[in-house]
N, C-alpha and C positions, 0 to 999 in steps of 0.2 A: 455153327449157329443153327438153331432149330427153326427160327422164323424164316419164312420164304415169301417172295413176291413172284408168283409164277414159278420159274425154275431158278430164280436168283435168291441167294442167301442174304439175310439181314446182317448188319454188324452193330457195333456199339460206338457211341460218340466219344469224343475226347473227354467230355464232362463225366460220362459214366466211368471211363478208365481212370480219370483223376480221383473220382470218389472212391473207387476200389483201392487205388494206391494209398490214398490218405487214410482210409479205414484200416488197411493192413498195417500201415506205419504206426498209427496210434495204438492198435492192439499189440503190436510188437513192443512198444514202449511201456504199455501197461503191464504186460505179462512177462516182460524181459525175455522174450523168445521170438526168433525170426518166424515170419508167417509165410505159408506157401499158397494161400488162397484168401479171397475176400468175397463176401456176399453183399451185393448192392441192391437196395430197393429203388426201382425206377419210378418216375413220376406217376405212371399209370397203375402202380401197385405191384407189378411183377417183380420177383426177386431173381437176380442173375448172379451166378458164381464165376469169378474171375481167377485165373492162375496168376500168382505173383512170381515174376521172373527174377527179381533181385530184391534182397532185403538187407539193409545195413543197420546195425544197432550199436549205439554208443551209450555212455552214461547219461547223456542229456537229451538225445534225439534219436529218431529212427527215420529211415528213408526206404520206401518201397517203390517198385516199378511194375507196370502192367503193359503188355504189348498191345498196341491198338490194332484191332481187327475190324475193318470196315465191311466185311462180307464181300459181296460182289459189286459194291459201289466203287467207282473210280476216284476214290478219295486220296488226296495227296498225303494225308497223314497215316494212311494204311501202313502198318509194319513198324511205326515209330514207338519208342518207349515213352510212356507217360508216367512221370515220377512225381512223388510227393514226399517232402521231408516235413516231419512234425516234431515240435518241441512244446513243452508246457510253458504257459505264460500266465503266472500268478497275477500280473497287473491287469488282466482282463476280467470282466465279469464272468460269473459262472456260465459255462457253456458257450461263451463267445469265441468266435474264430477270426483271426487276423490272416489275411491273404497277402502273400509276398511273391514277387516275381523271381523265378529261377531261370536258368539257361533255356533259351529257345521259346520263352513265353513273351509275348509283346506287351507294350505299355499303351494305354489309351491316351491319345493326344488330341482328340477332337470330341466335342459333346455330341449326343444323339444316340449313343449305344446303350444307354441305361446304366452306365458305369462312370464314375467320376474320373475326370481327366487326371492322369498321373497314376491311376490304379493299374495293377496287372490285368491283362485282357482275359479275365475269367468271367464269363457271362453270368447273368443273374440266376438262371436255372441251375447250372453246375455249382454256383456258390451255395445255393439253397440245399442241393443234394449233399454236398460235402459237409456243410454246417450241421444238417440234421443227423447225418451218420456219426459225426464225431461227438455231437451233443449226447446222442444216445449211449455211446460207449463211455463217456465221462460219467453219466448218470449211473450206468450199470456198475461202475467201479467206485462210485462215491467220491470222485475227484472234484475238488473245488477249483475255481478259476477257469481260464480258457486255454486255447492252444494257438500257436502260429503255424501256418501251413505254407510251405514254399513249393509251388508247382513248377516243374521243369520238363522240357521236352528236348533231349539231346538232338542236335541237328535241326531244331525247329526254325531257327533264324533263316537258314538257307532255304528250307522248304517254303517258308512264308513268302518268299519272292515269287512263287508260282501262284499266289492267291491274290485276292482283292483287298487284303488287309491294309496296305498302305493307303488305298483309295478311301477307306472308311476311318482312317485315323488310328490304325493299330501299327505301331512301329517296333522293330527289333525282334519280332518273333510271331508265333502263332497265337490264335485265340483258342481258349478252352470253351467249347460250345456245346449246344444240344438243348432241345426243349423236351423231347420225349425220352431221351436216353438211348434211343435206337436209331441206327442209320438205315433208312430204307433205300435200296439201290435205285439210282437214277431218280431220286425224289424231287418232284416239282416243288414240294413244300420247302425244301432246303434252298433251292434256287430263288424262290420268291422271297424267302427270308433275307437272302443277301441283297436283293433289290430294295427291300424295305429298309434295310440298314443304310444303304447308300443314300436313299432319299432322305432319311431322317438326319444323317450327318450333314447333307447339303443344307437342309433347313436350319439346323442348329449352328451351322457355320455362317449363316447369313446370306447364302446365295439367293438372289432374287430371280435368276434366270437359269434354266436347266437345258442341257442338250441331251436328248434321249435317243440312243442309237442301238443297233442290234449287237454290237460287239467292238472289239479292238480295231479291226480294219476300218469300219465305217467311222469310228471316232477319229482315227488318224486323218481321214479325208476332211473332216469338218474342223479339226483343230486350228488350221491356219485362219479360218474365218472367225473363230471365236477364241483367238489367242489370249485375250484379256481375262478369260474365265479360269478359275482354279480347277485342279483335278476333281475336286468334290462336286463340281457342277455337271459332270458327265456321268450319265446313268446308262447301263447296258440292260436291255430287256430280253436278249436272246430271241426267242419266238413269242414270248408272252407279253406282247405289246399292250393288250387290253388290261391285263392285271397291273402292269407297270404304270400305265397312265392313271388307273384307278388310285394307286398309291400316291402318285404325284398330286392328284386332285384332292384326296383326303387330307393331305398335309396342309392344304389351304394357306399356302404361304407364298408360292412363286408367282411373279408377275407375268412372266413369259416363258414359253416352252418351245424348243426347237425339236422336231421329230424327224429323224433320218431313217429312211427305209430303202433297201436295195430294190432294184427294178422288179425282179421276179416276185419278191415278197409283196411289193406294192400292189400288184395285180390282185392279190388275195385281200389285202386290207381295203382296197377300193370297193370290194363287194360286201364289206361290213364284217369280214372275218377278223377276229381279234386274237386268235391263236394262229400264228403263221407257220407252224410246223408242217412239213410235207406229209407227216403221218395223219394230220388232221384235215388239211385242205389240199386237194390236188390241183393240177393245172386245169384252168377253165378257159379253153380257147374261144368258146362262143361268147363269153363275157367280153374278152378283149376285142373280138371281131365286132361285136355290137358297139363297143366304145369307139372303135375306128369309124364305124358307119356314122355314129352320132357326131364325130369330129369332122365329118365331111370328106373322108377318103373314098376313092373309087372302088368299084367291085373287085378289081384285081388285087388291090392292097388288102381289102377286107378278107378275101378268100385266102390269100397267103398267110395272113395272121391266123385265120381259122384252122390252118393246117400245121401250125408250129408244133414241134416236138419239145423244144426248150424255149421257155418264155424269154430268156435273156437274148435269144437270137432275133427278137423283134427289132433290135437296132440295125440288123441287116436289111430290114424292109423299110423302116421309118427312122431316119437319122435322129440320134439323141442330141438335140440341140435346143437352144433357147427359142421360144415362141413356136415350137412345133405343136400343132393342135392336139395330137394324140396324147403326148406327155403332159401337156397343159391340163387337159381334161382328166387324165389319170391322177395327177397330183392334186387337183382340186377335189376330186372324189375322195381321195385319201384324207385330205385335210378336213373335209366335212365329217367323215367318220370320226376322226379324232376330236373335232370341234364339239361333238356331243358331250365330251368329258370336260371341256374347258370353254364354256360359253362366255365366261366373263374375263378370260385372259387372252393376251396376244399369243397367237399360235402361228408358227412358221413350219411348213412341211417341206422336207428336202428329199427329192427323188434322186437315187444314186446308182452309178455303175462303177466298177473298179477301173474300167478302161476309158470311160468317156466323161467322168466327173459328176457334177451335181447340177440339178435344176431346183430352184427354190420357189415355193409358193406361199406368200403371205398377203395375197391380194394383188401382187404383181410378180413378174418373172425376172430373175437375174441369174447369171451363171455364178454360182457361189464358190466353187473350188475347182482346182485343177484335178485331172485324173491322176491316180496313183502311179500309173505308168503310161507311156505314149499310146494314144488310141490307134487301133489297127482298123482302118476303114476297109470294108469289103469292096470288091470290084463294082458291085451294084451301086454302092454309095458314091464311088468316084465318078461313075458315069452320070450321076445326077448333077 
């Protein structure tokens, strides 16, 4: 791949690969000759040449496959074959394209993705790319009517289990996705697009309450407390808590929001930082020391907090428990930062550690869930 981000190579989306496969298949059908490559026009106007790895031609149809190359992005679809089978469909209008589900491509089961329920999970931009490419070929050869396209990804159903597809209502396989046609390594845009889809599916599914957590582990901790909520009510923000909350706010639909944050990340959020990545925000011992001072702790405790190397070790100095002033003040500070985005909605903030469980702030304190494994108390805590 020629495009680079620093020293990382760009790749191409499943949508671009499906467009290349469909173009090659229709050209093979029109020319009655197997194709070895296909040229695809990306949404931004750049043309890219793809190698065709397999091409099958019969009297009525053709099927071609392109190998997905995600560049240096850790994409679960990297290396998979993206295939498209094409056949003429005189019953369609001139240039119309019918999309069908093949092996390894999922079906949309929930509203909110911009695709009708029951349709194959081929997103709007790839649909437009494929339709435009095939329409152009039909015009060039003077062929009336339309074509049906069956997109398939051998092995896609198994790979889909490693994705969030089921969470957003895509069942039975992968989604054919992409907005620019290009995969940018470790792209924030791709991650935020996933969050946006989860929020939209939650909205169109009628969820009035959301639980927003950093990921799978923190979701598991809160599940027992919110066992009545469906999977679609749980949103993962990774480190991009500010962007995720903006999306929830923009949806203008949810009555209440629960925000769960791990203790070390909470110390960043309490300062008003809405990107919780360690690359963006480092450990601020002085902030936590000042918070301890405001909460009424003595000089010895304040000094020890000010000398911490790992913020999660703060529980060795101040026990993580209900009504502990330090965590009460920390949680309230985080809640107020989040409150700026939800002034008119009920907001519950949950402070979490894997060993010690959760503390919840929605105006009062309760112990909301058990730890994921038994807490190991330090000798200092036992002496207390």
